[in-house]
SELUM-282917 format. One record per residue: residue number from 1; y, z, x of N, C-alpha, C, O in turn; chain. Coordinates in steps of 0.1 Angstrom, whole numbers. Example, Ala and Ser with C-alpha at 12.3 -4.5 7.8 and 13.67 -1.06 7.14 Angstrom:
SELUM-282917
+-----+-------+-------+-------+-------+-------+-------+-------+-------+-------+-------+-------+-------+------+
: pos :  n.yy :  n.zz :  n.xx : ca.yy : ca.zz : ca.xx :  c.yy :  c.zz :  c.xx :  o.yy :  o.zz :  o.xx : unit :
+-----+-------+-------+-------+-------+-------+-------+-------+-------+-------+-------+-------+-------+------+
:   1 :   -57 :    78 :   132 :   -45 :    78 :   123 :   -33 :    78 :   132 :   -33 :    85 :   142 :    A :
:   2 :   -22 :    71 :   128 :   -11 :    71 :   137 :     0 :    79 :   129 :    11 :    80 :   134 :    A :
+-----+-------+-------+-------+-------+-------+-------+-------+-------+-------+-------+-------+-------+------+
***
This chain:
SELUM-282917
+-----+-------+-------+-------+-------+-------+-------+-------+-------+-------+-------+-------+-------+------+
: pos :  n.yy :  n.zz :  n.xx : ca.yy : ca.zz : ca.xx :  c.yy :  c.zz :  c.xx :  o.yy :  o.zz :  o.xx : unit :
+-----+-------+-------+-------+-------+-------+-------+-------+-------+-------+-------+-------+-------+------+
:   1 :   129 :   797 :    70 :   129 :   785 :    78 :   121 :   774 :    70 :   110 :   776 :    65 :    A :
:   2 :   127 :   762 :    69 :   120 :   751 :    62 :   111 :   743 :    71 :   113 :   744 :    83 :    A :
:   3 :   101 :   737 :    65 :    92 :   729 :    73 :    99 :   717 :    79 :   107 :   711 :    73 :    A :
:   4 :    95 :   713 :    91 :   101 :   702 :    98 :    94 :   689 :    95 :    99 :   678 :   100 :    A :
:   5 :    83 :   689 :    88 :    77 :   677 :    84 :    75 :   676 :    69 :    76 :   687 :    62 :    A :
:   6 :    73 :   664 :    63 :    72 :   663 :    49 :    58 :   669 :    44 :    49 :   671 :    53 :    A :
:   7 :    57 :   671 :    31 :    45 :   677 :    26 :    32 :   669 :    29 :    22 :   675 :    31 :    A :
:   8 :    33 :   656 :    28 :    21 :   648 :    31 :    16 :   649 :    45 :     4 :   650 :    48 :    A :
:   9 :    26 :   649 :    54 :    22 :   651 :    69 :    17 :   664 :    71 :     7 :   666 :    79 :    A :
:  10 :    23 :   675 :    65 :    18 :   688 :    67 :     3 :   690 :    62 :    -5 :   696 :    68 :    A :
:  11 :     1 :   684 :    50 :   -13 :   684 :    45 :   -23 :   677 :    54 :   -34 :   683 :    56 :    A :
:  12 :   -19 :   666 :    59 :   -28 :   659 :    69 :   -31 :   667 :    81 :   -42 :   668 :    86 :    A :
:  13 :   -20 :   674 :    86 :   -21 :   682 :    98 :   -30 :   694 :    95 :   -39 :   697 :   104 :    A :
:  14 :   -29 :   701 :    84 :   -37 :   712 :    81 :   -51 :   709 :    79 :   -60 :   716 :    82 :    A :
:  15 :   -54 :   697 :    73 :   -68 :   693 :    70 :   -75 :   689 :    83 :   -87 :   689 :    83 :    A :
:  16 :   -68 :   687 :    93 :   -74 :   683 :   106 :   -78 :   695 :   115 :   -84 :   694 :   125 :    A :
:  17 :   -75 :   707 :   110 :   -79 :   719 :   117 :   -94 :   722 :   116 :   -99 :   722 :   105 :    A :
:  18 :  -100 :   723 :   127 :  -115 :   724 :   127 :  -119 :   739 :   126 :  -111 :   748 :   129 :    A :
:  19 :  -131 :   741 :   121 :  -137 :   754 :   120 :  -147 :   757 :   131 :  -150 :   768 :   135 :    A :
:  20 :  -152 :   746 :   137 :  -162 :   747 :   148 :  -157 :   740 :   160 :  -149 :   731 :   159 :    A :
:  21 :  -162 :   744 :   172 :  -159 :   738 :   184 :  -144 :   737 :   187 :  -139 :   726 :   192 :    A :
:  22 :  -137 :   747 :   184 :  -123 :   748 :   187 :  -121 :   750 :   202 :  -130 :   753 :   209 :    A :
:  23 :  -109 :   747 :   206 :  -105 :   748 :   221 :  -108 :   762 :   226 :  -114 :   764 :   237 :    A :
:  24 :  -104 :   773 :   219 :  -107 :   787 :   224 :  -123 :   789 :   225 :  -128 :   795 :   234 :    A :
:  25 :  -130 :   784 :   215 :  -144 :   786 :   215 :  -151 :   778 :   226 :  -159 :   784 :   233 :    A :
:  26 :  -147 :   766 :   228 :  -152 :   758 :   239 :  -150 :   764 :   253 :  -158 :   764 :   262 :    A :
:  27 :  -138 :   769 :   255 :  -134 :   776 :   268 :  -143 :   788 :   270 :  -148 :   790 :   281 :    A :
:  28 :  -144 :   796 :   260 :  -153 :   808 :   261 :  -167 :   804 :   264 :  -174 :   811 :   272 :    A :
:  29 :  -172 :   795 :   257 :  -186 :   790 :   259 :  -189 :   785 :   273 :  -199 :   789 :   279 :    A :
:  30 :  -180 :   777 :   278 :  -181 :   772 :   292 :  -181 :   784 :   302 :  -190 :   784 :   311 :    A :
:  31 :  -172 :   793 :   300 :  -171 :   804 :   309 :  -184 :   813 :   309 :  -188 :   818 :   319 :    A :
:  32 :  -189 :   816 :   297 :  -201 :   824 :   296 :  -213 :   817 :   301 :  -221 :   823 :   308 :    A :
:  33 :  -214 :   804 :   299 :  -225 :   796 :   304 :  -225 :   796 :   320 :  -235 :   797 :   326 :    A :
:  34 :  -213 :   795 :   326 :  -212 :   795 :   340 :  -217 :   809 :   346 :  -222 :   809 :   357 :    A :
:  35 :  -216 :   819 :   338 :  -221 :   832 :   342 :  -236 :   834 :   339 :  -241 :   845 :   342 :    A :
:  36 :  -242 :   824 :   334 :  -256 :   825 :   332 :  -261 :   829 :   318 :  -273 :   830 :   315 :    A :
:  37 :  -251 :   831 :   309 :  -255 :   835 :   295 :  -260 :   822 :   287 :  -254 :   812 :   288 :    A :
:  38 :  -270 :   824 :   279 :  -275 :   814 :   271 :  -274 :   818 :   257 :  -276 :   830 :   254 :    A :
:  39 :  -271 :   809 :   248 :  -268 :   812 :   234 :  -271 :   801 :   225 :  -273 :   790 :   229 :    A :
:  40 :  -271 :   804 :   212 :  -272 :   794 :   201 :  -259 :   793 :   195 :  -251 :   802 :   195 :    A :
:  41 :  -256 :   781 :   190 :  -243 :   778 :   184 :  -244 :   778 :   169 :  -253 :   771 :   163 :    A :
:  42 :  -235 :   785 :   162 :  -234 :   784 :   148 :  -247 :   785 :   140 :  -250 :   777 :   131 :    A :
:  43 :  -256 :   794 :   144 :  -269 :   795 :   139 :  -269 :   799 :   124 :  -263 :   809 :   120 :    A :
:  44 :  -275 :   790 :   116 :  -276 :   793 :   102 :  -286 :   804 :    98 :  -287 :   808 :    87 :    A :
:  45 :  -294 :   808 :   108 :  -303 :   819 :   106 :  -297 :   833 :   107 :  -303 :   843 :   104 :    A :
:  46 :  -285 :   833 :   111 :  -277 :   846 :   113 :  -266 :   846 :   103 :  -258 :   836 :   102 :    A :
:  47 :  -265 :   857 :    95 :  -254 :   858 :    85 :  -240 :   855 :    91 :  -237 :   860 :   102 :    A :
:  48 :  -233 :   847 :    84 :  -219 :   844 :    88 :  -218 :   832 :    98 :  -206 :   829 :   102 :    A :
:  49 :  -229 :   827 :   102 :  -229 :   816 :   112 :  -220 :   819 :   124 :  -210 :   812 :   126 :    A :
:  50 :  -223 :   829 :   132 :  -214 :   832 :   143 :  -212 :   821 :   153 :  -221 :   812 :   154 :    A :
:  51 :  -201 :   821 :   160 :  -199 :   810 :   169 :  -209 :   810 :   180 :  -214 :   799 :   185 :    A :
:  52 :  -213 :   822 :   185 :  -224 :   823 :   195 :  -234 :   834 :   191 :  -230 :   844 :   186 :    A :
:  53 :  -246 :   831 :   193 :  -257 :   841 :   191 :  -265 :   842 :   204 :  -271 :   833 :   208 :    A :
:  54 :  -264 :   854 :   209 :  -271 :   858 :   221 :  -283 :   867 :   218 :  -282 :   879 :   218 :    A :
:  55 :  -294 :   861 :   214 :  -306 :   868 :   209 :  -311 :   878 :   220 :  -315 :   889 :   216 :    A :
:  56 :  -311 :   874 :   232 :  -316 :   883 :   243 :  -308 :   897 :   243 :  -314 :   907 :   246 :    A :
:  57 :  -296 :   896 :   239 :  -287 :   908 :   239 :  -285 :   913 :   225 :  -278 :   923 :   223 :    A :
:  58 :  -292 :   907 :   215 :  -291 :   910 :   201 :  -276 :   911 :   197 :  -272 :   921 :   190 :    A :
:  59 :  -268 :   901 :   202 :  -254 :   901 :   200 :  -249 :   888 :   194 :  -255 :   877 :   196 :    A :
:  60 :  -238 :   889 :   187 :  -232 :   877 :   181 :  -217 :   878 :   185 :  -211 :   888 :   187 :    A :
:  61 :  -211 :   866 :   187 :  -197 :   865 :   191 :  -190 :   856 :   181 :  -194 :   845 :   179 :    A :
:  62 :  -179 :   861 :   175 :  -170 :   853 :   167 :  -157 :   851 :   175 :  -151 :   860 :   180 :    A :
:  63 :  -153 :   838 :   175 :  -140 :   835 :   182 :  -131 :   832 :   170 :  -132 :   821 :   164 :    A :
:  64 :  -122 :   841 :   167 :  -113 :   840 :   156 :   -99 :   835 :   160 :   -94 :   839 :   170 :    A :
:  65 :   -94 :   826 :   152 :   -80 :   821 :   153 :   -71 :   832 :   148 :   -74 :   837 :   137 :    A :
:  66 :   -61 :   836 :   155 :   -52 :   847 :   151 :   -45 :   844 :   138 :   -43 :   853 :   130 :    A :
:  67 :   -42 :   831 :   135 :   -35 :   827 :   123 :   -44 :   829 :   111 :   -40 :   835 :   101 :    A :
:  68 :   -55 :   822 :   111 :   -64 :   822 :    99 :   -71 :   835 :    97 :   -74 :   838 :    85 :    A :
:  69 :   -74 :   843 :   107 :   -81 :   855 :   105 :   -72 :   868 :   106 :   -77 :   879 :   105 :    A :
:  70 :   -59 :   866 :   107 :   -49 :   876 :   106 :   -51 :   887 :   116 :   -53 :   898 :   113 :    A :
:  71 :   -49 :   883 :   129 :   -50 :   893 :   140 :   -38 :   902 :   139 :   -26 :   898 :   141 :    A :
:  72 :   -40 :   915 :   136 :   -29 :   924 :   134 :   -20 :   925 :   146 :   -25 :   927 :   157 :    A :
:  73 :    -7 :   924 :   144 :     3 :   926 :   154 :     4 :   914 :   164 :    11 :   916 :   174 :    A :
:  74 :    -3 :   904 :   161 :    -3 :   892 :   171 :     9 :   883 :   168 :    12 :   880 :   156 :    A :
:  75 :    14 :   878 :   178 :    25 :   868 :   177 :    21 :   855 :   170 :    29 :   849 :   164 :    A :
:  76 :     8 :   852 :   171 :     3 :   839 :   165 :    -1 :   841 :   151 :    -6 :   831 :   144 :    A :
:  77 :    -1 :   853 :   145 :    -5 :   855 :   131 :     8 :   854 :   122 :    11 :   863 :   115 :    A :
:  78 :    14 :   842 :   123 :    26 :   840 :   115 :    23 :   839 :   100 :    11 :   836 :    97 :    A :
:  79 :    33 :   840 :    92 :    31 :   838 :    77 :    40 :   827 :    72 :    52 :   827 :    74 :    A :
:  80 :    33 :   816 :    67 :    41 :   805 :    61 :    51 :   810 :    51 :    48 :   819 :    43 :    A :
:  81 :    63 :   804 :    50 :    73 :   808 :    41 :    71 :   801 :    27 :    77 :   806 :    17 :    A :
:  82 :    64 :   790 :    27 :    62 :   783 :    14 :    50 :   788 :     8 :    40 :   791 :    15 :    A :
:  83 :    49 :   788 :    -5 :    38 :   792 :   -13 :    32 :   806 :    -8 :    20 :   806 :    -5 :    A :
:  84 :    40 :   816 :    -8 :    35 :   829 :    -2 :    23 :   835 :    -9 :    14 :   841 :    -3 :    A :
:  85 :    22 :   833 :   -23 :    10 :   839 :   -30 :    -2 :   832 :   -26 :   -13 :   838 :   -25 :    A :
:  86 :    -2 :   818 :   -25 :   -14 :   811 :   -21 :   -19 :   815 :    -7 :   -30 :   818 :    -5 :    A :
:  87 :    -9 :   816 :     2 :   -13 :   820 :    16 :   -18 :   834 :    16 :   -28 :   837 :    23 :    A :
:  88 :   -12 :   843 :     9 :   -16 :   857 :     9 :   -31 :   858 :     4 :   -39 :   866 :    10 :    A :
:  89 :   -33 :   851 :    -7 :   -47 :   851 :   -13 :   -57 :   846 :    -3 :   -68 :   851 :    -2 :    A :
:  90 :   -54 :   835 :     4 :   -63 :   828 :    13 :   -65 :   838 :    25 :   -77 :   839 :    29 :    A :
:  91 :   -55 :   844 :    30 :   -57 :   853 :    42 :   -65 :   865 :    38 :   -73 :   869 :    45 :    A :
:  92 :   -62 :   871 :    26 :   -69 :   882 :    21 :   -84 :   879 :    20 :   -93 :   887 :    24 :    A :
:  93 :   -87 :   867 :    15 :  -101 :   864 :    13 :  -108 :   862 :    27 :  -119 :   866 :    29 :    A :
:  94 :  -101 :   856 :    36 :  -107 :   854 :    50 :  -110 :   868 :    56 :  -121 :   870 :    62 :    A :
:  95 :  -100 :   877 :    55 :  -102 :   890 :    62 :  -113 :   898 :    55 :  -121 :   904 :    62 :    A :
:  96 :  -114 :   897 :    42 :  -124 :   904 :    34 :  -138 :   899 :    38 :  -147 :   906 :    40 :    A :
:  97 :  -139 :   885 :    39 :  -152 :   879 :    42 :  -156 :   883 :    57 :  -167 :   886 :    59 :    A :
:  98 :  -146 :   883 :    66 :  -149 :   887 :    80 :  -154 :   901 :    80 :  -164 :   904 :    87 :    A :
:  99 :  -148 :   910 :    73 :  -152 :   924 :    73 :  -166 :   926 :    67 :  -174 :   934 :    72 :    A :
: 100 :  -169 :   919 :    56 :  -182 :   920 :    50 :  -193 :   915 :    59 :  -203 :   922 :    61 :    A :
: 101 :  -191 :   904 :    65 :  -200 :   898 :    75 :  -202 :   907 :    87 :  -214 :   910 :    91 :    A :
: 102 :  -192 :   912 :    92 :  -192 :   922 :   103 :  -201 :   934 :   100 :  -210 :   937 :   108 :    A :
: 103 :  -198 :   940 :    89 :  -205 :   952 :    85 :  -220 :   949 :    82 :  -229 :   957 :    86 :    A :
: 104 :  -223 :   938 :    76 :  -237 :   934 :    73 :  -245 :   931 :    86 :  -256 :   935 :    87 :    A :
: 105 :  -238 :   925 :    96 :  -245 :   922 :   108 :  -248 :   935 :   116 :  -259 :   937 :   121 :    A :
: 106 :  -239 :   945 :   115 :  -241 :   958 :   122 :  -253 :   965 :   115 :  -262 :   971 :   121 :    A :
: 107 :  -253 :   964 :   101 :  -265 :   970 :    94 :  -278 :   964 :    97 :  -288 :   971 :    98 :    A :
: 108 :  -278 :   951 :   100 :  -290 :   943 :   104 :  -294 :   945 :   118 :  -304 :   939 :   123 :    A :
: 109 :  -286 :   953 :   126 :  -290 :   956 :   139 :  -284 :   947 :   150 :  -288 :   948 :   162 :    A :
: 110 :  -275 :   938 :   146 :  -268 :   930 :   155 :  -256 :   937 :   162 :  -250 :   946 :   155 :    A :
: 111 :  -253 :   934 :   174 :  -241 :   938 :   180 :  -230 :   927 :   178 :  -234 :   916 :   179 :    A :
: 112 :  -218 :   931 :   175 :  -208 :   922 :   171 :  -196 :   922 :   179 :  -190 :   933 :   181 :    A :
: 113 :  -192 :   910 :   185 :  -180 :   909 :   193 :  -170 :   899 :   186 :  -175 :   889 :   181 :    A :
: 114 :  -158 :   903 :   185 :  -147 :   894 :   180 :  -138 :   891 :   191 :  -132 :   901 :   197 :    A :
: 115 :  -137 :   879 :   194 :  -127 :   875 :   205 :  -116 :   867 :   198 :  -119 :   857 :   191 :    A :
: 116 :  -104 :   872 :   199 :   -92 :   865 :   193 :   -87 :   853 :   201 :   -88 :   854 :   214 :    A :
: 117 :   -82 :   843 :   195 :   -77 :   831 :   202 :   -67 :   834 :   212 :   -66 :   828 :   223 :    A :
: 118 :   -59 :   845 :   210 :   -48 :   848 :   219 :   -54 :   853 :   233 :   -47 :   854 :   243 :    A :
: 119 :   -66 :   858 :   233 :   -72 :   863 :   245 :   -78 :   853 :   254 :   -83 :   856 :   265 :    A :
: 120 :   -78 :   840 :   250 :   -84 :   829 :   258 :   -74 :   818 :   259 :   -79 :   807 :   263 :    A :
: 121 :   -62 :   820 :   257 :   -52 :   809 :   257 :   -49 :   804 :   272 :   -48 :   792 :   274 :    A :
: 122 :   -48 :   813 :   281 :   -45 :   810 :   295 :   -57 :   813 :   303 :   -66 :   821 :   300 :    A :
: 123 :   -58 :   807 :   315 :   -70 :   808 :   324 :   -72 :   823 :   328 :   -83 :   828 :   328 :    A :
: 124 :   -61 :   830 :   331 :   -63 :   844 :   336 :   -68 :   852 :   324 :   -76 :   861 :   326 :    A :
: 125 :   -63 :   849 :   312 :   -67 :   857 :   300 :   -82 :   854 :   297 :   -90 :   863 :   294 :    A :
: 126 :   -86 :   842 :   299 :  -100 :   838 :   296 :  -109 :   845 :   306 :  -119 :   851 :   302 :    A :
: 127 :  -105 :   845 :   319 :  -114 :   852 :   329 :  -115 :   867 :   326 :  -126 :   873 :   327 :    A :
: 128 :  -104 :   873 :   322 :  -104 :   888 :   319 :  -113 :   890 :   306 :  -120 :   900 :   306 :    A :
: 129 :  -111 :   881 :   297 :  -119 :   883 :   284 :  -134 :   881 :   287 :  -142 :   889 :   282 :    A :
: 130 :  -138 :   872 :   296 :  -152 :   870 :   299 :  -157 :   882 :   307 :  -169 :   886 :   305 :    A :
: 131 :  -149 :   888 :   315 :  -153 :   900 :   323 :  -156 :   911 :   313 :  -166 :   918 :   314 :    A :
: 132 :  -147 :   913 :   304 :  -149 :   924 :   294 :  -161 :   921 :   285 :  -169 :   930 :   283 :    A :
: 133 :  -163 :   909 :   281 :  -174 :   905 :   272 :  -187 :   907 :   280 :  -197 :   911 :   274 :    A :
: 134 :  -187 :   903 :   293 :  -199 :   905 :   301 :  -203 :   919 :   302 :  -215 :   923 :   300 :    A :
: 135 :  -194 :   928 :   305 :  -196 :   942 :   305 :  -202 :   947 :   292 :  -211 :   955 :   292 :    A :
: 136 :  -196 :   943 :   281 :  -201 :   947 :   268 :  -215 :   942 :   265 :  -223 :   950 :   260 :    A :
: 137 :  -218 :   930 :   268 :  -231 :   924 :   266 :  -242 :   932 :   274 :  -253 :   933 :   269 :    A :
: 138 :  -238 :   937 :   285 :  -248 :   945 :   294 :  -248 :   960 :   290 :  -256 :   967 :   296 :    A :
: 139 :  -240 :   964 :   281 :  -239 :   978 :   276 :  -248 :   979 :   264 :  -255 :   970 :   259 :    A :
: 140 :  -247 :   991 :   258 :  -254 :   994 :   245 :  -244 :   995 :   234 :  -248 :   998 :   222 :    A :
: 141 :  -231 :   993 :   236 :  -221 :   994 :   226 :  -224 :   984 :   215 :  -229 :   973 :   217 :    A :
: 142 :  -221 :   988 :   202 :  -225 :   979 :   191 :  -214 :   969 :   187 :  -217 :   959 :   181 :    A :
: 143 :  -201 :   972 :   190 :  -191 :   963 :   186 :  -179 :   963 :   196 :  -177 :   973 :   203 :    A :
: 144 :  -172 :   952 :   197 :  -160 :   951 :   205 :  -151 :   941 :   199 :  -155 :   931 :   193 :    A :
: 145 :  -138 :   943 :   201 :  -127 :   934 :   197 :  -119 :   931 :   209 :  -113 :   941 :   215 :    A :
: 146 :  -117 :   918 :   212 :  -109 :   915 :   224 :   -98 :   906 :   220 :   -99 :   895 :   216 :    A :
: 147 :   -86 :   911 :   222 :   -73 :   904 :   219 :   -64 :   905 :   231 :   -67 :   911 :   241 :    A :
: 148 :   -53 :   898 :   230 :   -43 :   898 :   241 :   -39 :   912 :   246 :   -37 :   914 :   258 :    A :
: 149 :   -37 :   921 :   236 :   -33 :   934 :   240 :   -43 :   942 :   248 :   -40 :   950 :   256 :    A :
: 150 :   -56 :   939 :   245 :   -67 :   946 :   253 :   -67 :   940 :   267 :   -70 :   948 :   277 :    A :
: 151 :   -64 :   927 :   269 :   -64 :   921 :   282 :   -53 :   927 :   290 :   -55 :   930 :   302 :    A :
: 152 :   -41 :   930 :   284 :   -30 :   935 :   291 :   -33 :   949 :   296 :   -28 :   954 :   307 :    A :
: 153 :   -41 :   957 :   289 :   -45 :   971 :   293 :   -54 :   971 :   304 :   -55 :   982 :   311 :    A :
: 154 :   -62 :   961 :   307 :   -72 :   961 :   318 :   -66 :   957 :   331 :   -73 :   957 :   341 :    A :
+-----+-------+-------+-------+-------+-------+-------+-------+-------+-------+-------+-------+-------+------+
***
């Protein structure tokens, strides 16, 4: 499939994609705050600058976009057809960095949650995700991954 916009427009569109304060992240933050959770945002004191740091629970939360962080089996983790080598290298580097940060945080005694963008796209999904995340934060489990497929199972 060919791109529907010219190269200059596509470049402008891609450069406008934010890394912080994304719509999925803001939705999750609001929902957690409503439930009484307090957190730090993008703390430079914690490896990997997690989206949310909940010190009281010794937990960090990463809100990952399915496309950029390659959510396995997700509808939104599409693969661009142009410049496949470039994209594959970029995706591989993202996934490797995510895994390294995840492992180091666990070694440092942090509990790590990964919330995929597909799990907070719709209001019902967001509410289910927050419910699962709340239970996890109150448990002793060290890690959790919440995606659309996990929401469907609950």
